[in-house]
N, C-alpha and C positions, 0 to 999 in steps of 0.2 A: 246465095250471093256470089260465092266464088265461081260457080258455073256461069252465072249471068255475066260476070266480068270477063271470063274467058271467051264467051260467045261474042261479046261486044267488040273485042279487039282493041279496046282503048288503051291498054298498057298501064304504065305507072301513073299516067295523068288521070285515068279513070279511077284507079284505086285511091289516089290522093283526094280526088273530088268526093268520092263516097265517104272516105274517112273524115274529111272536113265537115261534111254535112251530118254525119252520124254523131259527131262530138256533142252538139247541143242536145240531141235526143238522149244521149247517155247521161249528160249532166242533169237534165231536167225532163224526164219523160212525161208526156202529156196524158198518157193512158196507162192504166194498171189493169190489164186484162186478167192476170193471174197473180194476185197479191202474195199468196204463200211462196210461189216460185220466185217472185221478186225478192222477198225477204231472204230466202235461202241463198240466192245468188249474191245479194248484197252482203250477207253475212260472210260468205266464203271469201269474197274479194276484200272486204274490210278487214277480216281477220288476218289475211296474208299481209296486207299493207300495214296494218297496225303492228304486227310482229316485227316487220322491218323497222318501223318508226321507233318502237320500243327498244330495239337493238341499237339504233343510232343514239337514242337517249342514254342508254347504258354506256356506250362509248364515250359520250360527253361526260357522264358522271365519273367514269374511270380515269379519263385523261385530265380532266379539269378539276372537278369537285374533290375527288379523293386525293388528288395530288396538291390541293390547295393553291392551284395556279389561278388566282383571281386578282384582278387589278385592284390594288388597295386605294382606298379613298374615294371610291365612286359608288354612291348609294344605289344607282340604277343597276349596276352589275350585281351587287349583293341581293337586291330584290329579285333580279332575274333568276339567280340560282335558287332562291327560296321558292319562288313561284314554280320553277321547273320541278323541284322535288315534290311539292304538294300536288301539282297537276298530274305528274306521272303516277304517283301513288293512287290518286283518285281514279285514274284511268284503269289501272290494273285491278283495283277493287270493283269498279263497275263492270268491267268485262268478265271478271271471275264470278261474281255473284249473279249477274244477269244471265250469263251463259250456262251456269251450273245446272239449272232445272232441265234445259234442253239437252245438255250432254248426258245427264242421268237418264232421261227419257229414251234417248237413242241407245244408250248402253244397255238398258234393260231389254229393249226390243231385240238387239243383236244376241243377247244371251238366251232369250226365249226361242229365237229362230236358229240358234247354234251357228251363227255366221261368224267364223273366225276372222275373215278378212275385214269386215266392218268393225269388229271389236278391236282389231289391231289399229285401224284408222283412228278410232276414238281414243285409243291409249297413246297415240303419238305425242299429244301435248305433255304427257308425263314421261314417256320413255326417252324422247329426244333430248330434253333438258338434262335428265339424269345421266344419260350416256355422255353428253357433252361435259357436264360438270365433273364426272368421274375421269374423263380423259384430261380435263384441265388440271385436276389435282395431280394426276400422274405426271403430266408435263411440267407442272410447277416443281415437283420433287426432283425431276431429272434435269431440267434446264434452268430452274430458278436460281438466282444468286441472292446475295445478302440484301439487295434492294428490290427483290422481286424479279419478274421475267424481263428479259431484254426487249428492246424495241423490235428486233427482228422476229422474236418469238411471238410478240403481240401481233405483228402483221400476219402471222400464220394462224393464230388461234382466233382472231377476230373474224375473218371470213368463214372459218369453220363454225363459229357461233351463229353467224347469219344463216348459214346452211341449216343448222339445227333448228333455228327459229322457223325457217321456211317449211321444213319437214313437219314440225309441230303444228303449223297452221294448215298445211295442205291436208293432213289426215282428217280433221273434222270437216273440211270442205268437201272431200270426197264422200264422207259419210252422209253429209247433207244431201248431196246429189243422188246418192244411191237409195237412201231411206226415205227421203222426201217427207219429213215430219211436218205437221200442221198443228194449229191450236194455240192456246195461251202461252205455252212455253216458247214457241217460236216467236210470237209477238213480243214477249218479254225480252228475249235475247236481241231482237232487232232494235228495240228502244234502248236497251242497255248499251248496245254497240254505238248508238248515236251519242250517248252520254260519254262513253269512253273516247270516241273520236273527238268530241268537243274538248275534252280534257287534254288529249294529246296535241290538239291544235294550239291550246294555250301553252303547253310545254314546248312545242316547236317554236312558238313566238318568243318565249323566254330564252331558248337556245340562240335564236337569231340575234336578240338583243345582246346577250352575253358575248357571242362570237364577234359581232360588229364592234362592240365596245372594246373587246380585247385587241382587235386589229387597230383601232384608233388610239387607244390610250395605254396599252400594255404590250407594246411591241418588243419589249425586252424579254418577254417570256418566249420560250421555244414553241414554235407553231404559229405564233402571231406575228413574227417578223416578216412573213410572206403571206399575202392574202389568198394565194392559189389554193392551198390545202383547205383553209376554212371556207373558201368560196365553193369548192367542190362539195364539201360536207353540207353546206347550207342548201345547195341545189338538191341533194339527196333527201334532206329533211323536208324541204318544201314539197317535193314530188310525193314522198310517202304520206305526208300530212294531207295533201290535196286529195289523193286517191282514197285514203281512209275516210275523210270527212264526206266526200261526195257519195261514196258507196254506202256508208252508214246512214246518211241522210235519206237516200232513196229507200233503204230498207225500213227506216222509221216511218217514212211517209206511207208506205204500204201497210205497216203495222197499225198506224193510227186510222187509216181508212178502212181497215177490216172491221166488219160489223161484229 
């Protein structure tokens, strides 16, 4: 496709035209010529987007829920926080239990074949969070005060946390691409990814309700007095939720169509 665009000489207009017409095919492909490949690709994409969305959810929990910054007297806000907590927990549970058989299957294969690189890829979901939490504990001891870490340190450790989440998600994605597993474990993981994506979509909706409600009714709280920061945060949540849901839905479609 890149060579074809170069030969056409259409420039940015041709690229934009192709991208615009490719978007519907990406959202809802009409043909599934290679269902296992579709499941693997969807899993890799959904895992990365889901990790970013889970990170955004944890930021919401850290800054709002754990600090008890909730608008008092509004039932919809309290319900939004409750639904968010339950949906995020269900999403993590579905992703973990549904993906565990596939992860163990690939890990056993890499150990049989003595492939250190693929083993490292598969261990990234464990190694990256452990390294991040260890670094966070050290940072908290060195820079933390009586009320916890300062905002400036939070603005440092939060992007590092997202980077750790990305590394943890990219590892299994690379292993899926290299090992190309098939069979029931792959189908189970694809269906579980759809359940996890649906749960995170519910959590993202609850976040949106809580954020908009805070901006409307709790502007006395820090962060809600200006809609710019919550607005940027909501755009990131919606983008991550959209990619997660669409990718997981395509993988689940391929899994359910597999004989």
